[in-house]
C-alpha positions in Angstrom: -17.1 8.7 4.7 -18.9 10.5 1.9 -18.0 10.6 -1.8 -16.9 14.1 -2.8 -17.2 15.6 -6.3 -14.8 18.2 -7.6 -15.8 20.6 -10.4 -13.7 23.3 -12.0 -15.6 26.6 -12.3 -14.1 29.0 -14.8 -13.9 32.6 -13.5 -12.6 35.9 -14.8 -10.5 35.5 -17.9 -8.5 32.3 -17.2 -9.0 31.5 -13.5 -10.4 28.3 -12.0 -12.3 28.1 -8.8 -13.3 24.7 -7.5 -16.6 23.4 -6.1 -16.3 20.4 -3.8 -19.6 18.9 -2.9 -21.4 15.8 -1.6 -24.6 14.9 -3.4 -27.5 16.9 -1.9 -25.4 18.0 1.0 -22.6 20.3 2.0 -20.3 22.2 -0.4 -17.0 24.0 -0.2 -15.3 26.4 -2.6 -11.6 26.8 -3.4 -10.3 30.2 -4.6 -13.5 32.1 -5.5 -12.1 34.9 -7.6 -15.5 36.3 -8.3 -18.9 35.5 -6.8 -21.3 35.1 -9.8 -20.1 31.9 -11.3 -20.0 30.2 -7.9 -23.5 31.5 -6.9 -24.8 30.1 -10.2 -23.1 26.8 -9.8 -24.5 26.4 -6.3 -28.0 27.3 -7.5 -27.9 24.8 -10.4 -26.9 22.0 -8.0 -30.0 22.0 -5.8 -29.7 21.2 -2.1 -26.1 22.2 -1.6 -25.2 24.3 1.4 -21.9 26.3 1.3 -20.0 25.4 4.5 -16.5 26.6 3.8 -14.1 28.5 1.6 -10.5 27.5 1.1 -8.0 30.1 -0.1 -4.6 29.0 -1.5 -3.2 32.6 -1.3 -4.3 36.2 -0.8 -4.2 37.5 -4.4 -7.5 39.2 -5.4 -8.0 37.0 -8.4 -8.3 34.1 -5.9 -10.2 35.7 -3.1 -12.3 38.5 -4.8 -15.6 36.6 -4.4 -15.3 35.8 -0.7 -17.0 38.9 0.7 -20.1 38.4 -1.4 -20.3 34.7 -0.8 -20.0 35.1 3.0 -22.5 38.0 3.0 -24.9 36.1 0.8 -25.0 33.2 3.3 -27.0 35.1 5.8 -27.1 33.8 9.4 -25.0 30.7 8.6 -21.9 32.0 6.9 -19.2 29.7 5.7 -15.8 29.6 7.4 -12.8 30.9 5.4 -9.5 29.1 5.7 -6.0 30.1 4.7 -2.4 29.8 5.9 -1.9 31.5 9.3 0.7 33.9 7.7 -2.0 35.3 5.4 -3.8 36.8 8.4 -5.2 40.2 7.4 -4.8 39.5 3.7 -7.6 37.1 3.0 -11.1 38.6 3.4 -13.2 37.2 6.2 -10.5 34.6 7.1 -11.7 32.8 10.2 -9.5 29.6 10.1 -5.7 30.1 10.3 -3.8 27.0 9.5 -0.2 26.9 10.6 1.1 24.2 8.2 4.8 23.5 7.7 6.6 23.7 4.4 8.1 20.2 4.3 5.0 17.9 4.6 1.3 17.7 4.6 -0.3 17.8 8.1 -3.8 17.7 9.4 -5.5 21.1 9.0 -8.2 20.4 11.6 -10.8 20.7 8.8 -13.0 17.9 7.5 -14.9 17.9 4.2 -17.7 15.4 4.2 -16.1 13.5 7.0 -12.8 13.3 5.2 -9.7 15.0 6.8 -8.2 17.8 4.8 -4.4 18.1 5.0 -2.3 21.2 4.3 1.2 22.2 3.5 2.8 25.7 3.3 4.1 26.2 -0.3 5.8 29.6 -0.5 7.3 30.9 -3.7 4.6 32.7 -5.6 3.5 34.4 -2.4 4.9 33.9 1.1 1.6 32.7 2.5 0.6 30.2 -0.2 -0.9 26.9 1.0 -1.8 23.6 -0.7 -4.9 21.7 0.4 -4.8 17.9 0.1 -7.7 15.5 0.1 -6.1 12.0 0.4 -7.7 9.2 -1.6 -10.9 7.8 -0.2 -11.1 4.0 0.4 -13.4 3.6 -2.5 -11.1 5.3 -5.0 -9.7 2.5 -7.1 -7.0 4.8 -8.6 -5.6 5.5 -5.1 -5.2 9.1 -6.2 -5.8 12.0 -3.9 -6.5 15.6 -4.8 -4.3 18.7 -4.2 -5.3 22.3 -4.8 -2.1 24.1 -5.7 -3.3 27.6 -6.5 -0.6 29.6 -8.4 2.4 27.7 -7.0 2.2 24.8 -9.5 0.5 25.0 -12.8 0.3 22.3 -15.5 3.8 22.4 -17.0 4.6 25.6 -15.1 4.8 27.5 -11.8 3.8 31.0 -10.6 5.8 34.1 -10.8 8.1 34.8 -7.8 6.1 37.8 -6.5 7.0 37.5 -2.8 9.0 34.3 -2.4 12.4 33.1 -3.7 13.5 30.6 -6.2 14.7 28.4 -3.4 11.3 28.4 -1.8 9.6 27.6 -5.0 12.0 24.8 -5.8 11.3 23.2 -2.4 7.5 23.7 -2.7 7.4 22.1 -6.2 9.6 19.1 -5.0 7.3 18.5 -2.0 4.1 18.8 -4.1 5.4 16.2 -6.6 6.7 13.8 -4.0 3.2 12.4 -3.7 1.9 9.4 -5.5 2.3 9.8 -9.3 -1.5 9.4 -9.8 -2.3 12.3 -7.4 -4.4 14.9 -9.1 -3.3 18.5 -9.0 -5.9 21.2 -9.4 -4.3 24.6 -10.3 -5.4 28.2 -10.5 -5.1 29.3 -14.2 -5.5 27.9 -17.7 -2.0 28.7 -18.8 -1.2 25.2 -20.0 -0.7 25.8 -23.7 1.7 28.6 -23.2 3.5 26.7 -20.5 4.0 23.8 -22.8 5.4 26.0 -25.5 8.0 27.3 -23.0 8.7 23.8 -21.8 9.4 22.7 -25.4 11.9 25.5 -25.8 13.7 24.5 -22.6 13.7 20.8 -23.4 13.3 20.4 -27.2 14.2 16.7 -27.1 11.6 15.8 -24.5 9.0 13.7 -26.3 6.7 13.7 -23.3 6.2 17.5 -23.7 5.5 17.1 -27.4 3.0 14.3 -26.7 1.3 16.4 -24.1 1.0 19.3 -26.5 -0.6 17.1 -29.1 -3.2 15.8 -26.7 -4.0 19.1 -24.9 -7.6 20.0 -24.4 -9.3 22.7 -22.4 -10.0 22.7 -19.5 -6.6 21.1 -18.8 -7.2 20.8 -15.0 -6.4 18.6 -13.2 -2.9 17.6 -14.0 -1.1 14.8 -12.2 2.2 14.4 -10.3 3.4 12.0 -13.0 2.6 14.5 -15.8 4.5 17.3 -14.0 7.5 15.1 -13.3 7.7 14.3 -17.0 7.0 17.7 -18.6 7.2 20.6 -16.1 10.6 22.5 -16.6 10.3 24.0 -13.1 9.6 20.7 -11.3 12.4 19.2 -13.4 14.9 21.9 -12.4 17.8 20.2 -10.6 18.6 23.1 -8.3 17.0 26.4 -7.2 19.3 28.5 -9.3 18.2 26.7 -12.5 14.6 27.2 -11.5 15.3 30.9 -11.0 16.9 31.2 -14.4 14.0 29.4 -16.0 11.4 31.6 -14.2 13.2 34.7 -15.3 13.1 33.5 -18.9 9.4 32.6 -18.7 8.6 36.1 -17.4 9.6 37.5 -20.7 8.7 34.6 -22.9 6.4 35.4 -25.8 6.5 32.1 -27.8 
């Protein structure tokens, strides 16, 4: 089983795409919002061959680079995977994963010989999916890696564009039911603003203040433990409370 490296690649104004690679071998990209930064990253890391693209949801700022990356691969194009319900909304999608919304299951995809798991996480969009690489046997931290797209951010969650507060509540609870050390790689650098909102919601939460004091950019990945301690949406007791907090965050200017 190979050792995989995960790198955050800044795109657009505040997006993150992710490059997953094995030294001198295969590579995979998560959420390529634009092609140029990913093409450059692949070129700088000589010997990598792009084998696949993972989309967490269909929004253009997460899939806008897919067409160019697939076209640029010539006769050996990468596969493109997303949730089955996003059929027709993700460019060049060729792998349709019908994952459930209550647990991670085998996706049928392997990265460097390691099985990739998937879970449907509606809320931000109806077809959002999380991709989970469980910890490898040589990972002393016993921490796996989850790509959450725009469903879970550091100290925040995505807007409810297509899904409901109940769906988002369930998705966040399921994402944070993993081991506390699990790394969560999210779609946007919104952490500073999210923490300001979190501090307004929970002014007596010392963990939020401590996280603000230690914040650096890039702030990805976060961890399950950090989100359980500081994320006001993860910490919402019921869906109605999450919905109220999300509505307040939509107009927050702090």
